[in-house]
C-alpha positions as CSV (number, residue, x, y, z in Angstrom):
1,M,15.8,-17.0,-58.0
2,S,14.1,-15.6,-61.1
3,P,11.4,-17.6,-62.7
4,L,13.2,-17.6,-66.0
5,F,16.5,-18.8,-64.5
6,C,14.6,-21.5,-62.6
7,L,12.8,-22.6,-65.8
8,Q,16.2,-22.7,-67.5
9,C,17.7,-24.9,-64.8
10,H,14.6,-27.1,-64.8
11,S,14.8,-27.5,-68.6
12,A,18.5,-28.2,-68.5
13,A,18.1,-30.9,-65.9
14,T,15.2,-32.5,-67.8
15,W,17.1,-32.4,-71.2
16,A,20.1,-33.9,-69.5
17,L,17.9,-36.7,-68.2
18,V,16.3,-37.1,-71.7
19,G,19.8,-37.7,-73.2
20,L,20.8,-40.0,-70.3
21,I,17.7,-42.1,-70.4
22,W,18.1,-42.8,-74.1
23,I,21.7,-43.9,-73.6
24,I,20.6,-46.1,-70.7
25,Q,17.7,-47.5,-72.8
26,L,19.6,-48.1,-76.0
27,V,23.1,-48.9,-74.7
28,H,23.5,-49.7,-71.0
29,Y,20.5,-51.9,-70.3
30,P,20.8,-54.0,-73.5
31,L,24.5,-54.6,-72.7
32,F,23.6,-56.1,-69.3
33,A,22.9,-59.4,-71.2
34,Q,26.4,-59.4,-72.6
35,V,28.3,-59.0,-69.4
36,G,28.3,-62.7,-68.4
37,R,26.8,-64.3,-65.4
38,E,30.1,-64.7,-63.5
39,T,30.9,-61.0,-63.5
40,F,27.4,-59.6,-63.7
41,Q,26.9,-58.8,-60.0
42,D,30.1,-56.8,-59.8
43,Y,29.3,-55.0,-63.1
44,H,25.7,-54.3,-62.0
45,H,26.9,-52.9,-58.6
46,C,29.4,-50.6,-60.4
47,H,26.8,-49.5,-62.9
48,T,24.1,-48.7,-60.3
49,T,26.6,-47.0,-57.9
50,Q,28.2,-44.8,-60.6
51,I,25.0,-44.0,-62.6
52,T,23.4,-42.8,-59.3
53,W,26.0,-40.1,-59.0
54,V,24.8,-38.7,-62.4
55,V,21.0,-39.4,-62.2
56,A,20.2,-38.5,-58.6
57,P,21.4,-34.9,-58.7
58,L,19.6,-34.3,-62.0
59,M,16.3,-35.9,-60.8
60,F,16.4,-33.9,-57.6
61,T,17.2,-30.7,-59.5
62,E,14.3,-31.4,-61.9
63,L,11.9,-32.1,-59.0
64,A,13.1,-29.1,-56.9
65,T,12.9,-26.6,-59.7
66,A,9.5,-27.9,-60.8
67,A,8.2,-27.4,-57.2
68,W,9.8,-24.0,-57.1
69,L,8.2,-22.9,-60.4
70,V,4.7,-24.2,-59.3
71,F,4.9,-22.8,-55.8
72,T,6.0,-19.4,-57.0
73,G,3.0,-19.1,-59.3
74,S,4.1,-20.5,-62.7
75,R,0.9,-21.8,-64.3
76,E,2.0,-22.1,-67.9
77,L,0.0,-25.0,-69.5
78,W,2.9,-26.9,-70.9
79,L,4.9,-26.7,-67.7
80,L,1.9,-28.0,-65.8
81,A,1.3,-30.7,-68.4
82,S,5.0,-31.8,-68.0
83,L,4.4,-32.5,-64.3
84,V,2.3,-35.6,-65.1
85,P,5.2,-37.5,-66.7
86,L,7.5,-36.1,-64.0
87,G,5.4,-37.8,-61.3
88,G,5.2,-41.0,-63.5
89,N,9.0,-41.1,-63.7
90,W,9.4,-40.9,-60.0
91,L,6.7,-43.5,-59.3
92,S,8.2,-45.8,-62.0
93,T,11.7,-45.3,-60.7
94,W,10.8,-46.2,-57.1
95,W,8.1,-48.9,-57.7
96,V,9.4,-50.6,-60.9
97,Q,13.0,-49.9,-61.8
98,I,14.6,-49.9,-58.3
99,P,12.9,-53.3,-57.4
100,L,14.1,-54.8,-60.7
101,H,17.6,-53.5,-60.1
102,E,17.4,-55.1,-56.6
103,K,16.6,-58.4,-58.2
104,L,19.4,-58.1,-60.7
105,A,21.8,-57.2,-57.9
106,K,21.5,-60.8,-56.8
107,G,22.6,-62.1,-60.2
108,F,21.6,-61.9,-63.8
109,D,18.1,-63.1,-64.6
110,E,16.9,-63.0,-68.2
111,Q,13.2,-62.3,-67.4
112,T,14.0,-59.6,-64.9
113,H,16.4,-58.0,-67.4
114,K,13.8,-58.1,-70.2
115,R,11.2,-56.5,-67.8
116,L,13.7,-53.8,-66.9
117,V,14.3,-52.9,-70.6
118,A,10.6,-53.1,-71.4
119,T,9.4,-51.0,-68.5
120,N,12.1,-48.5,-68.9
121,W,10.6,-47.5,-72.3
122,W,7.8,-45.8,-70.3
123,R,10.4,-43.6,-68.5
124,T,12.2,-43.0,-71.8
125,A,8.9,-41.8,-73.4
126,A,7.9,-39.8,-70.4
127,W,11.2,-37.9,-70.1
128,T,11.2,-37.2,-73.9
129,L,7.6,-35.9,-73.6
130,R,8.6,-33.7,-70.7
131,G,11.5,-32.2,-72.7
132,F,9.2,-31.3,-75.5
133,C,6.6,-29.9,-73.1
134,L,9.2,-27.6,-71.6
135,L,10.3,-26.5,-75.1
136,M,6.7,-25.4,-75.6
137,S,7.0,-23.4,-72.3
138,Y,9.4,-20.9,-73.8
């Protein structure tokens, strides 16, 4: 795979995630509070199952192409800088967002929901920063 094609795939995955995280942050997560306690568990299960089919391939593509670029010698400053928020997003996803979703899977809890929305701003900012770093790589 050529470095340019790999960078294009990497950027496409990142920018798809930028758009997706903003939709989740501004639309999906705030609407959790409107679902209603009696149907929330079913709604949340459907949300997490279905969104995973969109998010997981993009995140793994983003990670794999980042690794490919670095291991094949890409040392462009903006690409390397974008790896910091990439790592932060993975850590936040596994150590913050997934545990909060696991709590919400048991039923709606207002404090957990507020924490999910608040902490997701870090991922929203990080993916947005990554996108702009990659734009600078071209």
